[in-house]
N, C-alpha and C positions, 0 to 999 in steps of 0.2 A: 128283378128278382132279389131276394134277400141274400145276404152273405151267410151261407151255412157252413162255416168252418168248424171242423172237429179236430180232435187230437190226432186222428189218423193222417192229417195233412202234414204233421211234423216229421222231421227226419232225424233219426238217431245217428250220431257221429261218435266214434271211439277214438280217444287220444291216449298215447302211451308216453310216459316220462320215466327216466331212470337216473340214478346217481352212482358215482364211482364208489366202490367198497372202501370203507375206512376201518382202521383199527380202533376197537373199543377199549376204554380204560375203566378201571375200578373207580367207583364214585367216591370223591372226597368233597367236591364242591361243584357248582355249575361250570366252573372252568375246566373240569375234567370230562364233561360229557361231549358227545359228538352231535352237532346240530346240523340238520338237513332242511333245506328250503325248497318248497314247491309252490307252484301257482295253479290254482284250480280255475278253469274258465267259467264264464257266465253260463247260465242255463244248464248247469250240470245236474243231472238227476241221480247219478250214482258215482261214487269214488271208491276205489278199492286199492289199498296199499298192500303190496306183496312184500313181506319182510323176510329177507334171506340172511342167514347167519351161518358162517362156516369157520372151522378152525384150521390154523396152519402152524407148523413147527419145523423150522429148518428148511423152509421152501417146499415142504411136502404136506400132505394131509395130517392134521393133528389128531390121529385116532387115540393117542394116549393122553391127550390133554383132559383135565377134569371138566366136568359139565358145570358151567356157571350160567344161571338164568340171565337173560337179557331183558331189560325193561325199556319200553319205548313209550314216550309221551307224545300226544298230539294236541295242537292248539291252532285255531284259526286267527289270523291277524297279527300275531306276535309270538315270540318264543314262549314255551310253557314255563311257568314258575313252579318248580318241583321242590319237594322236601322229603326225599326217601329216608333220611335219617331222623325225621320227626323232631327237628330242632325248632327253637323259638325264633320267630321273625322279629325284626326291630319294632319298636313301638310306633304306632300310627301307620303301619304298613298293611295294605290290603293285598289279598292273594287271589289273583284271577284263577278261575277254574280251568281244568284241562282233563283230557282223557288219557288212559294208559292201557297197555297190554303187556303181558309178561310172556316171553318165549321160552319154552322148555325144549330140551334136546330129544329128538325122535330118532336120530341116527348118530353113529359115533362121531362124525365130523361135520354134520350139516343138519340144519333145521330151518323150517320155514313157518311163517304165520301170515295171517291176513287181518286187516282192519277195514271194515266196510262202513261207509257213511252214506246214508240215503239223503239226497238233496243237500249236499254240503254247501256251506257259505262260499261264495266265490272270492277269489283273491289269494292272498298269501296264506300258506299253511306251513307249520314248522313241526319237525320231528326231533326229539332229543332222546338219545339212546346211551345206555351205560351198563356196565357190569356191577355186581354187588360190591360193597366196600370190602377191601381185602384186609388181611391181618397186618399189613404194613411192613412186610419183610423186605429188607434191603438186599438185593441180589447183585452179584458182580456180572457185568456184561461179558459174555464169552465163556463163562463157566459151564453153562449148559444151554441148550436150545430153548429159547423162550416160546411159550405158547401164545399165539396171537388169535384173537377173536375178531373176525371181520364181519362188518354189517353193511348190507346193501339194500336200500329201500327202492321200490318201484311203484309207480302210480299209474293206474288205468282208470280213465274217466269216460263216462257216457253222457253226452249232452244232447239237448234238443235244438234243432234248427227250425225256425218257422213258427215260433209260438205266437199266437194271435195277440194283438195289442189292443187294449181298451184305452179309451180316451175319456178323462174326467168330464162329466157333463153330457155323455151320450149313451143311449141304449142301442144295442144291436141284437138282432134275432139270431138265435143259435139252436143247434140240434145235436143231441148225442144219439148216434144210431145204435141199433140193437147189438151190433157186434163190438161196440166200444164201451169201456167202463167209465171213462171220465173225459173231461175237456179242460185244458189248461190255458190260462190267459195271464197277461202281465200288464201293469199300469205303472207309469212313472209318477212319483210323488215329489214335487219340488219343495223348496223351503217355505216356511210360514204357513204350514198346513197343520191344523189342530185336530182334525178328525177325518177319517176316510170311511165311507159307507158304501158297501157293495150291495146292490139291489138286484133281486131276481124275481121277475113278475111274469104274468101270463104263462104260467107253466102248465103243460098239458102233455098227454101221450096220444099218439096217432091222431094229432090235430083235434083231439077232443079234450075239453077242459074237465078236470077232475076235482074232487074235494081236497086232495093233498098233492104235493109235488114230491115225487120219489127221488130226491137228490139231497146231498149234503154239500154245504157251501163252506169252503176253507180259504184262509188267507194267511200269507206269511211274507215277511220282508226279506229281500235279497235272494231268496232261493225258493224253489217249489215247496208247497206245504208238505208236512209229514203228519204222523199220527197224533202228535200232541199240539199241533197248531190250532189257532183260534178257528172254531167250527160252529156251524149252526145247521140243525136238522130242519130242512124246509118242509117236511111233512107236518110239523107242528106250528108253523108260522105262515101267515099269508097277509101281506106280502112278505117274502123272505128277505130280511135286511140284516146284514152282518156289519157291525160298527167296529172300528179300530181307532180308539182315541189316542192322541199323542203319537202319531206315526213317526217313523224315522224319516228324516229329510234327505232329499237328493238321492233317493234309492228307488229301485224297482220293487214293486209289490206283485206277488204271484197269487192268482186266484184260481182255485181248483173247484170245479163242479163235478162231483162224483155221484153217480147214479146207484140206486139200489138194484138188486137183481130183479129183472122183469123181462117180459117178452115183447116189449114195445119200445119204439123210439120216443125220446123225450125232447119236447120243444119248449123253449123259454126265451125270455128277453132278459139280458143282463146289462147292467150299467154301473158306473162308479161315480159317486158324488163326494166332493171334497169340501171341507170347511176352511175357507181362506181367511186368515186373520191379519193379513198384511194391508188390506184396504178396507178398514171398517167404515169409512165415510162414503164409499162408493155405492150408490143405489143399485138395487138388484136389477132393475130394468134398464140400467145404463152400461152394464158390463158388456164389452165387445165380445164377439164370438171367439176370437183368438185368445183373449185373456182368460176365458173360461177353461181353456185346455190345460194350462199350467205344465206344458211340456218342456223338456230341455230345448236348448237352442236349435238342435237339429230337427225338432218337430214344429216349433212355433214360427215366429216372424223373423227369425234371425237372418234368413236368406232372402227376405223381401217378398215372400209369398205366404199366404195363410193356409190353414189346414184345408179349407174348402177347395183350394187349388191342388192339393196333393193327394187327397183321398180319392178312390175310385168313385165315379159318378153314381154308380148303382148303390153305393153304400152310404151316400150322404144326401138327405133330402134338402129341399130348398129351405134356406134359413132367412129369417127376416133380419132387417138391419140392426134391430135392437137386441138381437140374440135371444128372442123369446122362443117358445116351443114351436115345433113345426106345425104344418097345416093340420087342422082338426079333422079334415075330410079323409085323411089317410088312416084307415082302420088299423093296420099293423105296419107302421113305418119301420123301415130297416134301422134307422138311427134317429134317436130323439135326444135333444140337447137340454142340459140342466146347467144353470148358472151357479157359480160357487157362492156359498153362504159366508157371511161375515160373522166373526166371533171376536169382538173387541175385548172380552174379558180375559182371554188366555194368551194373548200375544203381545209382548212388549218389545220395544226397540232393543236390538242386540248391538252391543259395543264391541268392535274388533280389538285385537291386541297386536302390538308391534313385535315382530320376531327379530331377536338380536342373537346371531350365532357367534359364539366366542371360540369354540373348539368342537371336536367330535363329542357329541352327546352333552355339550355344554351350551345350552340355549336359554335365554331369558325372554319372557313374554311380558312386555310393558303395556300397561293400560294408558291410553291417551288421557292426559290431565290427571294422571295418577302419581304415585301408587295409592294415595289416600282417596277413598271412594265414599261418596255420600249415598246412603241407602234411604230413599224417600219412604214415608210411612204408608203411602197409598198404593204402591206398585213395586214390582221386583226390578232389580238391576241385573241385567243378563250380559255375560261376556263370552266371547268365542275364542277358543284356543285351538289353533290348527297344527296338528302334528303331520309332518311330511310322510308320505307312504314309504315304508321300509326303512327310511333313513333314521327315524326317531323311535322306532319300536324296540331298539336294543338297549335303551337306557332306563332311567327312572323319572317319572313325572312327579314333581313335588308341588304341593299347594300349601300355602300358609296364610291364615287370616288372623288379624289382631284387631280387637275392638278398642277404639279410642274412648276411654271412660269419661273424658271431659265433655263429650258431645251428648251423652244420654241424660245428663242433668238429674241423676239420681233415680230415673225411672227404671222399672223392671223390664228392661228391653233385652230381647234375645234375637240375635241376627243368625238366621239359618242360611246355610249354603247347600245347594244341591249340584253336585258335579256329575254329569251324565254324558255319555257318548252318543252322537248321532242326532239328538234333538234335545232342547231344553225341557226340563220338568219344573213346573211351577208349583210352589207351596201356597196353599190357601189357608186363611184363618178358620178357626173352629173345625179343624180336621186333624186327624192323626198325622204326625210329622213323619211321613214316609216318602223317601225319595225313590219312587218307583211307579211304573205304569203296568198295564196288563202284560206287556211284552218286554219291557226293559226295566232294569234296576240300576240306580245310580248310587252315589256315595253321599251320605248326609254329614254335614259339618255344622257346628253351632258354637257361638261365643256369646258370653253374657258377663254380668258383673262378677260372678264368682270364678269364672274361667274365661279370661279374655283373649286367650291364644289357642288356636287349634291348628294341627298340621295333618297332612295326608300325603302318603307316598304310594305310588302305583308302579311296581317294577314291571318292565316290559309292557308298556301301555299299548292299547289299540291305536292305530293311526287313523287319521281323519280329524273331524272337528269335535272337540269337547266343549260343552256348554256349562258355565257356572252361573247359577241363578241365586241371587242374594235377596232375602226378604226379611225385614225387621218386624217383629211381632211383640206385643206387650202382654205380660201375664196378668190376668184378671181373675176374679172369682168364677167367671164363666169359662175360663180357659184362655187360650191364646187368641188375641184379637188384634186388629190393626191399630197401630199407635195413633194417638190423636195429633199431637204437634211435636213429635220427636223425630228428628232426622239423624239417624246413627251414622257414624263415620268409621270405616274400617280400613286397615292397611292390608293390601292384597299383594302377595308375592307368588308368582308362578314361574317355574323354571325346570329345565331338564338337567340331570346329572348322569354321569356314567354309572356310578354305584351309590348306594345309600351311605351318606356321611363319609364317602371316600373309604369305606370299609373299616373305619375306626383305627384304633391304635394297633390292633392285633390282626390286621389284614392288609392285603394289597389288591388294588383295583386293577384288573387286567383287561386290556382291549383285545378281543378275540375276533377271528374272521373265519367264516365258512364260505368258500367261493368268494362272491362279491358282497356278502352280507356281513356287516360289522355289529358286534354286540359286546357288552361289558359284563364282567362277573367278578366276584370277590374270591380271593384265595386266602384262607385263614391260616394262622400259625399259633404256636404256643398252646395248642389244645382248644383254642376258641373255635366256635362253629357258628353256623347259621347263615342266612342270606346276606347279612351285613356284618358278620363276625362279631355278633353281640351275645351269643349264647355261651355262657361261661360254665356250663355243666361239667365239662371235662377240661377246663382251663388249668394251665400250670400256675402255681403260685409264684410270687416274686422270689421267694427263697429258693424254690426249686430251679427257677431260671438262673439265679445267681450261682447255685451249686453246680449245675450242669456246665455253665460257662467256665467256672474255675476248674472243674475236673478236666475238661477238654484242653484248656490252656496250660494249666500247671502240670498236667501229666507229661508234657513235653520236657519238663526239667529232668526226666529220666535220661535225657541225652547228655547231661553234664558228666556222669562217669565215663561214658564212651569217649567224650571229647577229651577228658583228662588222660585216659589211657592212650588215646591216639597221639596227643601232644607228647606225652612221656615217651612213647615209642617212636617218636619222630615221624608219625603219619600225619603230616600237616594237611595234606590234601583231604584226607578223610575227615579230619577234625573240622575243617572249614565247611564241609558239606553238612555235618551234623548241626553245626551252629546255625547254618542257613535254614535248616528244617525247623529248628526250635524257636528262634526269635526273629523279629524284624524291627529295626529301629525306626521310630516315628519321625526322626529328623532326616532320614535319607530321602533325598529328592530323586526324581527320575534321572536327572543329570548325573548325580553322584552314583546312582545305581549303575548307569552306563559305564562310568569311569571305573567303578569297582569291578564289574564283570570283565572289563577289558584288560585290567592290570593284575588282578589276583588270579593265580593259577591253581587255587585250592577251592573248587566249587563246593566242597563238602560243608564248609561253614554255613552255607546258605540254607541247608535243609532245616536247621533248627530255627532259623529266623521266621520263615513264612507260616509254619504250622500253627504257631501260637496266635498270630494275628488273623490267620484265615478262620480259625475256629472262634475267635472273638467276634468275627463279622458274620459267621455262619449260624448264629443263634436265632431261634424262631421268635423269641419274645422281645422284651424291651431292654434286656441286658445285652446290648450290642455295641461293638466298637469297631468301626471300619476306617482304616487309614487311607484306603484307596478303593478302586472299583472291586466288587466282589469277584468277578471273573479273573481279574489279574491275580488276586490273592489265591484263588483256587488253583489256577494254573501253576503258580510258583510252589504251592504246597505239594501238588502231585509230582511236579518236577523234582522237588527236593527229596520226596520219599523214594522216587525211582533212583535218583543219584546215590542215595544212602545205601540202597541194596547193591547197586552197581559197584561202587568203590570199595565196599566191605568185601565183596566176593573177590574182586580183583586184588585187593590187598592180601587176602588169604592165598592167592596164587603165588605171591612173592616173585613177581616177574622182575627181571633185572633190567629189561629194556622197556621203553614207553610203549605200552599196547593198550591205552585207555582213551579213551577218547581223545497221530492216530486219535484216536478218541481217548481223551484223558481219563474217561470213566471206564474204559474197556479193560478186560482182563489181560490181553496181550500187551497192553501199554506197559504193564509191570512185569508180566511173565516172560515176554520175549527177550528184553535185555537181561533179565535175571538168568534165564536159561543159558543165554549166550555167555554171560559172565561165569556161570557154573561150568560151562564147557571149557572155557579157558583155564579155570582153576583145575579141572580134572586133568586136562592135558599137561599142565605144569607139574602137578603132583605125580602123574604117571612117569613123566620124563625123569624126575628126581628119583623115583622109586627104581627105575631101570638102571640109572647110572650108579646109584649107591647100593643097589641090590639088597635093599631093605625097605620096609614100608615107610611112607612119608605121610604125615609127620612121624618122626622116628620114635618118640617116647609114648608109652601108654598113658602117662599122666596127662599129656596134652589132649589125648582122645577122651579120657574118662572125666576130667575136671573142666574142660573148656569146650571142645568141639561137640561132643554129644549133648551136654546141657544147653549150649547155645542153639544147636539145631532143633532140639526139642522145644525150647521156648519160642523160636521163630515159627516152627510148624504150628504150635498152639495159637500163636497170634494170627497166622493166616487162616486157620480153621475158624476162629471167632469172627474174623472179618468177612469170610466168604459165606458161612452157613448160619451163624447165630445172630448177627446184627439185624435189628428191626428198627422201625421208626420210634417205637416206645422205649427200647433199651439202648438207643444209639449213644446217649450221653455217657453212660458208664462203660458199655462194651467198647466203644471207640477209645475211651480213655485207657482202658486195659490194653487195647491194641497198641497205643502209644508206648505204654510202659514195657510191654513184652518185647516189642521191636527194639526199643532202646536198650533194654537189658540184654537181649541176645547179641547186640553189637559188642558189648563189653566182653562177652565170652569168645566171640568168633574172631576178633582182631588178633592177628599173630603178634608174638613178642618182637621186641626191637631187634633189628638186624645186627648180628655180631660183626665188629670190624674185622677186615682181612688181616691176617698175621703178617708181620714185616718179613721181608725177604732177607735172610741172614747169609753171610758168605759160606760157601761150601768148605768143608774141611780140606786142608791141604793134603794132597797126595804126594807120595814120594816120586821123585823124578822131575824132569823138566816138562813143562806144558804151559798151555795158555788157559785163562779163565775169563769168561764173559760176565761182567758185573753189571747190575742194573742200578742206575742212579735212583736213590730214594726220593729225591726231589721231583724227578720225572713221574714216578708212580703217584705222588700226591698231586700231580697236576700243577706244580709250581714253576716248571721250566718248559721250554719249548720241547715238544715231543721229538723233534728232529735231532736233538742233541743227545748223543749216546756216549757214555764213557766206557772205554775198554782198558782194563788193566792187565798188563802182561807180567806174570811172575815166573821166573825161571830158577828153579833150585836144582842143585846137583845132588 
C-alpha cells in the first residue's frame, strides 16, 4: 500500500524560554541598549515573545515614575542594527533590516506586549530594548530614589514533530483528508544545486481525476511557508510545477500543499527535482541511485548503507542498477525516481578562504595564492567566506576590492562583485546588473577605470557562508558583454573588525557581553553620533572643546586665594589639601607620590593638584591630556574635593586637640563626612558658647561678612551641582562649581589663632607668704616639663 501521510500525523510541541529582567537605559548608542539572545528550534510554526516591563523605585513599585515608552527590536541571525536617532551611517555601510515594537504603559507600574512571528527562521534570534533618549541630566547618586525600568522577554514556541520528508528524485503518493486543510513536507537541498522544482501530478478528488487540482503549492527555505512565500495555484496549471531558481545551499526547504475548501479528499503525487551543477560531465543514465538523493551524510552513504536499505519496503519500489525509472507496469507506484539534471552554465568552482584569527572580532580571510586575483573573461571567480555561528555576528564584515589598472590594457573593463549569504549569485552578460534572486538579495560591488576601489561594510553580519562572485565584463555599444582577451586582476581584502574604523577619532569601541554572547559597539563623544561616530551634525567645534577644557581646568585657580589665606593664617594642613585639589605635577612619579603622602602631614595641598589634571583628561573631544590612568585621576579628584570640605569645616571648629583624621560617585561619599565634620563644628561652637556665655563666633561682623556669605556661596554651589548640571551645560556649570566652592573657602576659613598671653607675676601682697611661679621656658616647650621652679618670697 502507498504511504498516505498527512499533516495530522505531526505532533505539536510547545517550548518555553525566559530571560532574567534587566534594567533599561536611555538610548545614546548601541552600547546603551540591553541585548537578549534566544534560540528558535527547527520546524517551528509559531513563536510568541511575551514582553514584560515594570517600574521600580527604592525597592518598591515605581507608581510615581514617569511613563517612558520602551522600544524593542527583533532580528534573526544577528543583533539588530538600529538607528532610533536617525543619524547618518558611515560611507559604504549597508544596514540590515529588523522589526520593532513599541510598548506603552497600560498600568501605573507594569505593562506587557507581544510580538508574534509565524513560521520564524530557526536559529539565533536577538532582541534589543531601550528607553527614549533623555535630556542628559546629571544626577547625584543617593539624592533621590532613582526610577528603574526593568524589561523581561519570554519566548513561547510551537513546533512540529514528524514532518514528512521528501527525497530529491522521488515521487510519493499523498492524500489530504476532508478534515485537514494542508499537508507539510520538507526536503534537504545540498550544495551545488542551481534549481529546485516541486512537481505535483495525478491530482484528483475521491479517486476521480478532475480538470483542475484544488490545491495551492508553496515553498520556502529554512521554515514553513507563509502568506508571501513562493506559491503556485495548481487549478491553473497541469502538471503543477513550482520552480525555485538559485536555492539556498545546505538548508531544509519546506513544501506546503494547501487545499481549497471542498467536501472531498484530495489525492496527488508529489516529488522534488533538483538541478545539480557539480557534475556536468556525468551522463544522466550513469548517475547512481544514492547520488541522486543529495542528502546530508545522515541520509546518504556516509554510514555504509544506501537509501534503499533505510526506507520502508512499502515506500520504495524496485530500482534498476542504473537508477532509471521504476517498472512501467506499476500503474501508480508509491515512489518514482528522477535523476538530477546537470547545469554547467551556472555553477563554477568555489575557492575557499583561510581564516586567521588575531583577536576577538579581528579575523582576516586570506585567499589561497592571493590577495591578487585574476578574473578570467569567460567565467566568474567565486570565493567562500565562512563566519562562525554566534562567534562572528557581533562585529563588522569588511570587503575591499581594488582593480589593477595595468592588467586591463586600456580596455573598458568593469569587474562586478556580488556578495550574498547562503548561495552564490552569478552575473550574466547582457542583463541588468542586479545581485538578487527571487528569494534572496545580495550586495553589488563594481570597480572600473574611473573608480578602481570599492568597499563594503556589513555591521552584525549573518553567520554561515558568504559567497563573493567576481565577473569581468566589457562595455560595448550593445551593453555589457564578455571580454575577449582581457584578464582583469583585482586585489581582494576581506576581514572582520569589532567596529567600523575603530569608531574614528571621536569614539571608543567597546566590547560588550550579554550572558555568553559577545558583541562590539561604538560609544561616541564630543557631540559626534552615528554607528561609527561619523555623524557631525551635533559635533562640538575645536574651539568649543578647547574653551570647555580651559574653563574646567583654569577655574581651579580660584583655590589660590583660599591657599593664600590658609597659609597666612597658619592653616598649613588646609592649604596643602587645596593645592592637591587644584594642581598635579607631571613630574611626580608614583614612587615620589608614595613618599610625599607618607611624609607630608598636610593633605589639603593635594586637592588642588588632581582636579586640574582630572578635568584635562575627562574631556570628550580631542583636547585631552592624561598624565596617568583616568580612574586614578578621578579617584584623587573626588578624594581631594572630599578632604577640602572636611578640613575646612574642622578648621572652623577650631579644635585644640587633633580630632581629624563607597562609591565615589555617591551622595553620601561627600555628605557623610561633611555632616560628621559639621557635627564636630557644632559641638565645638556650642561648648565655647556655654563656657563664655555668649554666642560664638562672638562678633556680628564675622557672621555678616564671612560666615553667611560663605555659607550662601557653598549652598549655591551644591544646588548647581545637584540639580542644574546636565551633559550639555557640564562644562560651564561645573566650572562655576569650582569657582563657588573655592570662593566659599576664602570666607569660611577662620582667622589666625591669637597667641596666648604671657603669664605675668602676681602683684605682691603684704605680709609673708609663698608664690608659685611658672617658668616661661617650660610653657614654650623649651625645657623638660618635669623641671619646675618655685620661688619663695617672704616680706615682712
